[in-house]
N, CA, C and O atoms as CSV, one atom per row, in Angstrom:
chain,resi,resn,atom,element,x,y,z
A,1,UNK,N,N,0.543,-1.653,-0.394
A,1,UNK,CA,C,-0.159,-0.130,-0.112
A,1,UNK,C,C,0.898,0.931,0.325
A,1,UNK,O,O,1.918,0.788,0.999
A,2,UNK,N,N,0.141,2.467,-0.481
A,2,UNK,CA,C,1.489,3.790,-0.753
A,2,UNK,C,C,1.539,3.949,0.400
A,2,UNK,O,O,0.498,3.762,1.030
A,3,UNK,N,N,2.748,4.350,1.114
A,3,UNK,CA,C,3.414,5.436,2.072
A,3,UNK,C,C,2.828,6.100,2.567
A,3,UNK,O,O,2.553,6.174,3.765
A,4,UNK,N,N,2.358,7.054,1.236
A,4,UNK,CA,C,2.012,8.210,1.896
A,4,UNK,C,C,0.413,7.827,2.377
A,4,UNK,O,O,-0.203,8.325,3.319
A,5,UNK,N,N,0.054,7.023,1.641
A,5,UNK,CA,C,-1.852,6.522,2.322
A,5,UNK,C,C,-1.562,6.223,3.922
A,5,UNK,O,O,-1.850,6.817,4.961
A,6,UNK,N,N,-0.719,4.783,3.546
A,6,UNK,CA,C,-0.462,4.109,5.582
A,6,UNK,C,C,-0.080,5.665,6.558
A,6,UNK,O,O,-0.532,6.017,7.648
A,7,UNK,N,N,0.681,6.187,5.861
A,7,UNK,CA,C,0.977,7.634,6.416
A,7,UNK,C,C,-0.534,8.154,7.045
A,7,UNK,O,O,-0.628,8.077,8.270
A,8,UNK,N,N,-1.647,8.642,6.341
A,8,UNK,CA,C,-2.740,9.219,6.797
A,8,UNK,C,C,-3.834,8.853,7.300
A,8,UNK,O,O,-4.934,9.276,7.655
A,9,UNK,N,N,-2.985,7.608,7.204
A,9,UNK,CA,C,-4.401,5.683,8.086
A,9,UNK,C,C,-3.665,6.458,9.296
A,9,UNK,O,O,-3.845,7.642,9.580
A,10,UNK,N,N,-2.892,5.653,9.883
A,10,UNK,CA,C,-2.009,6.112,10.630
A,10,UNK,C,C,-2.330,7.616,11.726
A,10,UNK,O,O,-2.214,7.747,12.945
A,11,UNK,N,N,-2.726,8.496,10.745
A,11,UNK,CA,C,-3.396,9.873,11.726
A,11,UNK,C,C,-4.344,9.651,12.027
A,11,UNK,O,O,-4.742,9.953,13.152
A,12,UNK,N,N,-5.181,8.954,11.027
A,12,UNK,CA,C,-6.264,8.924,11.268
A,12,UNK,C,C,-6.975,8.065,12.611
A,12,UNK,O,O,-7.958,8.422,13.261
A,13,UNK,N,N,-5.901,6.460,12.847
A,13,UNK,CA,C,-6.379,5.571,13.553
A,13,UNK,C,C,-5.535,5.843,14.973
A,13,UNK,O,O,-5.397,4.998,15.858
A,14,UNK,N,N,-5.002,7.200,15.000
A,14,UNK,CA,C,-4.618,7.756,17.107
A,14,UNK,C,C,-5.545,7.964,17.460
A,14,UNK,O,O,-6.502,8.727,17.330
A,15,UNK,N,N,-4.909,6.516,18.394
A,15,UNK,CA,C,-5.819,6.800,19.678
A,15,UNK,C,C,-6.965,5.730,20.384
A,15,UNK,O,O,-7.468,5.356,21.443
A,16,UNK,N,N,-6.943,5.525,18.610
A,16,UNK,CA,C,-8.323,4.293,19.064
A,16,UNK,C,C,-7.595,3.124,19.224
A,16,UNK,O,O,-6.447,2.807,18.909
A,17,UNK,N,N,-8.810,2.358,19.965
A,17,UNK,CA,C,-7.833,0.814,20.726
A,17,UNK,C,C,-8.145,-0.145,19.478
A,17,UNK,O,O,-8.851,0.277,18.563
A,18,UNK,N,N,-7.797,-0.989,19.462
A,18,UNK,CA,C,-7.720,-2.172,18.646
A,18,UNK,C,C,-9.312,-2.547,18.094
A,18,UNK,O,O,-9.638,-2.328,16.927
A,19,UNK,N,N,-10.385,-3.227,19.249
A,19,UNK,CA,C,-10.960,-3.462,19.615
A,19,UNK,C,C,-12.246,-2.139,18.200
A,19,UNK,O,O,-12.834,-2.611,17.227
A,20,UNK,N,N,-12.288,-0.609,18.604
A,20,UNK,CA,C,-12.811,0.448,17.671
A,20,UNK,C,C,-12.594,0.299,16.499
A,20,UNK,O,O,-11.479,0.260,15.979
A,21,UNK,N,N,-13.716,0.194,15.920
A,21,UNK,CA,C,-14.470,-0.266,14.192
A,21,UNK,C,C,-13.477,1.685,14.004
A,21,UNK,O,O,-13.412,2.525,14.901
A,22,UNK,N,N,-13.006,1.785,12.862
A,22,UNK,CA,C,-12.290,2.891,12.414
A,22,UNK,C,C,-13.333,3.227,11.703
A,22,UNK,O,O,-12.560,3.751,10.899
A,23,UNK,N,N,-14.768,3.500,11.051
A,23,UNK,CA,C,-15.348,4.368,10.828
A,23,UNK,C,C,-16.717,4.771,11.625
A,23,UNK,O,O,-17.794,5.220,11.232
A,24,UNK,N,N,-16.184,4.399,12.986
A,24,UNK,CA,C,-18.091,4.655,14.325
A,24,UNK,C,C,-18.582,5.368,13.575
A,24,UNK,O,O,-18.026,5.983,12.665
A,25,UNK,N,N,-19.864,5.368,13.917
A,25,UNK,CA,C,-21.030,6.175,13.660
A,25,UNK,C,C,-21.395,7.108,12.163
A,25,UNK,O,O,-22.489,7.518,11.776
A,26,UNK,N,N,-19.840,7.269,11.438
A,26,UNK,CA,C,-20.013,7.341,9.990
A,26,UNK,C,C,-21.203,6.777,9.074
A,26,UNK,O,O,-21.264,5.548,9.034
A,27,UNK,N,N,-22.235,7.543,8.272
A,27,UNK,CA,C,-22.725,6.240,7.365
A,27,UNK,C,C,-21.816,6.161,6.299
A,27,UNK,O,O,-20.657,6.569,6.232
A,28,UNK,N,N,-22.833,5.308,5.099
A,28,UNK,CA,C,-21.530,4.113,4.470
A,28,UNK,C,C,-21.021,5.559,3.496
A,28,UNK,O,O,-19.798,5.704,3.505
A,29,UNK,N,N,-21.770,6.580,2.706
A,29,UNK,CA,C,-21.357,8.055,1.898
A,29,UNK,C,C,-20.722,8.548,2.219
A,29,UNK,O,O,-19.935,8.996,1.385
A,30,UNK,N,N,-20.420,9.020,4.160
A,30,UNK,CA,C,-19.214,9.493,4.724
A,30,UNK,C,C,-17.681,8.794,4.249
A,30,UNK,O,O,-16.729,9.124,3.541
A,31,UNK,N,N,-17.930,8.069,4.779
A,31,UNK,CA,C,-16.806,6.751,4.682
A,31,UNK,C,C,-16.237,7.077,3.524
A,31,UNK,O,O,-15.235,7.792,3.531
A,32,UNK,N,N,-16.830,6.566,2.235
A,32,UNK,CA,C,-16.399,6.914,0.835
A,32,UNK,C,C,-16.356,8.103,0.650
A,32,UNK,O,O,-16.083,8.404,-0.512
A,33,UNK,N,N,-16.541,9.050,1.437
A,33,UNK,CA,C,-16.086,10.078,0.839
A,33,UNK,C,C,-14.396,10.384,1.691
A,33,UNK,O,O,-13.568,11.207,1.301
A,34,UNK,N,N,-14.275,9.641,2.668
A,34,UNK,CA,C,-12.998,10.370,3.242
A,34,UNK,C,C,-12.108,9.628,2.844
A,34,UNK,O,O,-10.921,9.937,2.736
A,35,UNK,N,N,-12.673,8.428,2.553
A,35,UNK,CA,C,-11.282,7.385,2.196
A,35,UNK,C,C,-10.972,7.866,0.499
A,35,UNK,O,O,-9.899,8.128,-0.044
A,36,UNK,N,N,-12.010,7.858,0.087
A,36,UNK,CA,C,-11.479,8.544,-1.899
A,36,UNK,C,C,-10.771,9.702,-2.092
A,36,UNK,O,O,-10.011,9.834,-3.051
A,37,UNK,N,N,-11.089,11.198,-0.642
A,37,UNK,CA,C,-10.009,12.431,-0.568
A,37,UNK,C,C,-8.608,11.734,-0.116
A,37,UNK,O,O,-7.487,11.952,-0.577
A,38,UNK,N,N,-9.000,10.813,0.944
A,38,UNK,CA,C,-7.526,10.453,0.896
A,38,UNK,C,C,-6.824,9.890,0.038
A,38,UNK,O,O,-5.674,10.292,-0.138
A,39,UNK,N,N,-7.226,9.058,-0.542
A,39,UNK,CA,C,-6.652,8.676,-1.461
A,39,UNK,C,C,-5.985,9.323,-2.595
A,39,UNK,O,O,-4.871,9.100,-3.069
A,40,UNK,N,N,-7.280,10.541,-3.084
A,40,UNK,CA,C,-6.933,11.332,-4.044
A,40,UNK,C,C,-5.503,12.027,-3.904
A,40,UNK,O,O,-4.664,12.128,-4.799
A,41,UNK,N,N,-5.382,12.596,-2.263
A,41,UNK,CA,C,-4.828,13.528,-1.580
A,41,UNK,C,C,-3.176,12.689,-1.559
A,41,UNK,O,O,-2.066,13.143,-1.283
A,42,UNK,N,N,-3.679,11.100,-2.040
A,42,UNK,CA,C,-2.260,10.307,-1.875
A,42,UNK,C,C,-1.710,9.699,-3.224
A,42,UNK,O,O,-0.696,9.020,-3.381
A,43,UNK,N,N,-2.761,10.171,-4.280
A,43,UNK,CA,C,-1.991,10.355,-5.704
A,43,UNK,C,C,-3.021,8.947,-5.933
A,43,UNK,O,O,-2.960,8.597,-7.112
A,44,UNK,N,N,-3.713,8.283,-5.313
A,44,UNK,CA,C,-4.351,7.121,-5.580
A,44,UNK,C,C,-5.735,7.140,-6.128
A,44,UNK,O,O,-6.745,6.845,-5.488
A,45,UNK,N,N,-5.677,7.574,-7.570
A,45,UNK,CA,C,-7.409,7.914,-7.946
A,45,UNK,C,C,-8.346,6.868,-7.648
A,45,UNK,O,O,-9.453,7.228,-7.246
A,46,UNK,N,N,-8.007,5.085,-7.824
A,46,UNK,CA,C,-9.371,4.412,-7.816
A,46,UNK,C,C,-9.401,3.629,-6.653
A,46,UNK,O,O,-9.701,2.436,-6.603
A,47,UNK,N,N,-9.054,4.408,-5.653
A,47,UNK,CA,C,-9.396,3.473,-4.476
A,47,UNK,C,C,-9.897,3.821,-3.586
A,47,UNK,O,O,-9.595,4.847,-2.977
A,48,UNK,N,N,-11.002,2.859,-3.224
A,48,UNK,CA,C,-12.390,2.642,-2.200
A,48,UNK,C,C,-12.391,2.267,-1.566
A,48,UNK,O,O,-11.323,1.663,-1.464
A,49,UNK,N,N,-13.634,1.946,0.046
A,49,UNK,CA,C,-13.574,1.428,0.964
A,49,UNK,C,C,-13.184,0.460,0.796
A,49,UNK,O,O,-12.224,-0.014,1.403
A,50,UNK,N,N,-14.134,-0.356,-0.490
A,50,UNK,CA,C,-14.032,-1.861,-1.088
A,50,UNK,C,C,-12.875,-2.151,-1.049
A,50,UNK,O,O,-12.582,-3.138,-0.374
A,51,UNK,N,N,-11.464,-1.182,-1.965
A,51,UNK,CA,C,-10.589,-1.708,-1.936
A,51,UNK,C,C,-9.349,-2.163,-0.608
A,51,UNK,O,O,-8.323,-2.842,-0.630
A,52,UNK,N,N,-10.103,-1.366,0.515
A,52,UNK,CA,C,-9.604,-1.786,1.602
A,52,UNK,C,C,-9.691,-2.952,2.569
A,52,UNK,O,O,-8.832,-3.380,3.340
A,53,UNK,N,N,-10.757,-3.306,2.376
A,53,UNK,CA,C,-11.977,-4.448,2.849
A,53,UNK,C,C,-11.054,-5.230,1.751
A,53,UNK,O,O,-10.593,-6.117,2.470
A,54,UNK,N,N,-10.525,-5.442,0.510
A,54,UNK,CA,C,-10.091,-6.717,-0.129
A,54,UNK,C,C,-8.788,-6.748,0.266
A,54,UNK,O,O,-8.233,-7.828,0.467
A,55,UNK,N,N,-8.149,-5.567,0.424
A,55,UNK,CA,C,-7.292,-5.157,0.905
A,55,UNK,C,C,-6.603,-6.252,2.074
A,55,UNK,O,O,-5.786,-7.129,1.794
A,56,UNK,N,N,-7.106,-5.987,3.327
A,56,UNK,CA,C,-7.746,-6.424,4.614
A,56,UNK,C,C,-6.921,-8.470,4.337
A,56,UNK,O,O,-5.941,-9.198,4.499
A,57,UNK,N,N,-8.621,-8.346,3.730
A,57,UNK,CA,C,-8.289,-9.961,3.622
A,57,UNK,C,C,-7.690,-10.760,2.745
A,57,UNK,O,O,-7.708,-11.990,2.799
A,58,UNK,N,N,-7.134,-10.082,1.900
A,58,UNK,CA,C,-5.591,-10.775,1.299
A,58,UNK,C,C,-5.001,-10.592,1.885
A,58,UNK,O,O,-4.640,-11.751,2.085
A,59,UNK,N,N,-4.275,-9.896,2.665
A,59,UNK,CA,C,-3.198,-9.779,4.171
A,59,UNK,C,C,-4.023,-10.934,4.697
A,59,UNK,O,O,-3.448,-11.960,4.333
A,60,UNK,N,N,-5.044,-11.212,5.346
A,60,UNK,CA,C,-5.585,-12.145,6.437
A,60,UNK,C,C,-4.532,-13.299,5.758
A,60,UNK,O,O,-3.339,-13.464,6.010
A,61,UNK,N,N,-5.221,-13.880,5.004
A,61,UNK,CA,C,-5.006,-14.988,3.549
A,61,UNK,C,C,-3.906,-15.467,3.046
A,61,UNK,O,O,-3.536,-16.624,2.846
A,62,UNK,N,N,-3.255,-14.101,2.798
A,62,UNK,CA,C,-1.662,-14.216,3.220
A,62,UNK,C,C,-0.893,-14.292,4.223
A,62,UNK,O,O,0.323,-14.173,4.074
A,63,UNK,N,N,-1.425,-14.493,5.371
A,63,UNK,CA,C,-0.506,-14.343,6.835
A,63,UNK,C,C,-1.283,-15.962,6.865
A,63,UNK,O,O,-0.625,-16.831,7.438
A,64,UNK,N,N,-1.997,-16.180,6.554
A,64,UNK,CA,C,-2.094,-17.606,7.158
A,64,UNK,C,C,-2.643,-17.836,7.689
A,64,UNK,O,O,-2.354,-18.919,8.199
A,65,UNK,N,N,-3.894,-17.241,8.168
A,65,UNK,CA,C,-4.968,-16.744,8.806
A,65,UNK,C,C,-6.009,-17.586,7.999
A,65,UNK,O,O,-6.323,-17.155,6.889
A,66,UNK,N,N,-6.658,-18.913,8.514
A,66,UNK,CA,C,-7.588,-19.883,8.339
A,66,UNK,C,C,-9.102,-18.951,7.539
A,66,UNK,O,O,-9.246,-17.800,7.954
A,67,UNK,N,N,-9.849,-19.310,6.766
A,67,UNK,CA,C,-10.770,-18.720,5.831
A,67,UNK,C,C,-11.923,-18.568,7.139
A,67,UNK,O,O,-12.598,-17.538,7.137
A,68,UNK,N,N,-12.145,-19.554,8.219
A,68,UNK,CA,C,-13.397,-19.361,8.657
A,68,UNK,C,C,-12.784,-18.145,9.860
A,68,UNK,O,O,-13.595,-17.533,10.554
A,69,UNK,N,N,-11.784,-17.984,9.946
A,69,UNK,CA,C,-11.708,-17.291,11.102
A,69,UNK,C,C,-11.462,-15.535,10.481
A,69,UNK,O,O,-11.603,-14.571,11.234
A,70,UNK,N,N,-11.116,-15.413,9.138
A,70,UNK,CA,C,-11.248,-14.920,8.142
A,70,UNK,C,C,-12.729,-13.674,7.748
A,70,UNK,O,O,-12.942,-12.473,7.586
A,71,UNK,N,N,-13.222,-14.612,7.758
A,71,UNK,CA,C,-14.887,-15.098,7.447
A,71,UNK,C,C,-15.685,-14.344,8.739
A,71,UNK,O,O,-16.907,-14.256,8.614
A,72,UNK,N,N,-15.201,-13.910,9.715
A,72,UNK,CA,C,-15.680,-12.972,10.744
A,72,UNK,C,C,-15.260,-11.807,11.516
A,72,UNK,O,O,-15.897,-11.138,12.330
A,73,UNK,N,N,-13.700,-11.666,10.973
A,73,UNK,CA,C,-13.919,-9.944,10.267
A,73,UNK,C,C,-14.257,-9.496,9.292
A,73,UNK,O,O,-14.794,-8.394,9.406
A,74,UNK,N,N,-14.186,-9.834,8.461
A,74,UNK,CA,C,-15.085,-9.899,6.899
A,74,UNK,C,C,-16.519,-9.418,7.104
A,74,UNK,O,O,-17.112,-8.887,6.165
A,75,UNK,N,N,-17.278,-9.633,8.655
A,75,UNK,CA,C,-18.385,-9.497,9.420
A,75,UNK,C,C,-18.503,-7.896,9.676
A,75,UNK,O,O,-19.103,-6.872,9.352
A,76,UNK,N,N,-17.218,-8.587,10.716
A,76,UNK,CA,C,-17.210,-6.832,11.431
A,76,UNK,C,C,-17.458,-6.169,10.418
A,76,UNK,O,O,-18.618,-5.822,10.200
A,77,UNK,N,N,-16.147,-5.745,9.321
A,77,UNK,CA,C,-16.338,-4.572,8.745
A,77,UNK,C,C,-17.228,-4.332,7.548
A,77,UNK,O,O,-16.930,-3.379,6.829
A,78,UNK,N,N,-18.228,-5.032,7.251
A,78,UNK,CA,C,-19.559,-4.533,6.615
A,78,UNK,C,C,-19.954,-3.469,7.409
A,78,UNK,O,O,-20.991,-2.858,7.151
């Protein structure tokens, strides 16, 4: 993932606990706007919330997490 995007996401996540949802209290449209805005600022034109979900799922599987456990995380992230 682009280093600039990771830096922005780290700032956004600062102070949140592991069990906290990243976009707590925001509707889907607001999340979409935040993600696409930060992505554009980082020079990534086609990055959307679903792209982050796909990236996370891919990293789980690549890290050896079994599909049942990974599916649990996907449900939580909806």
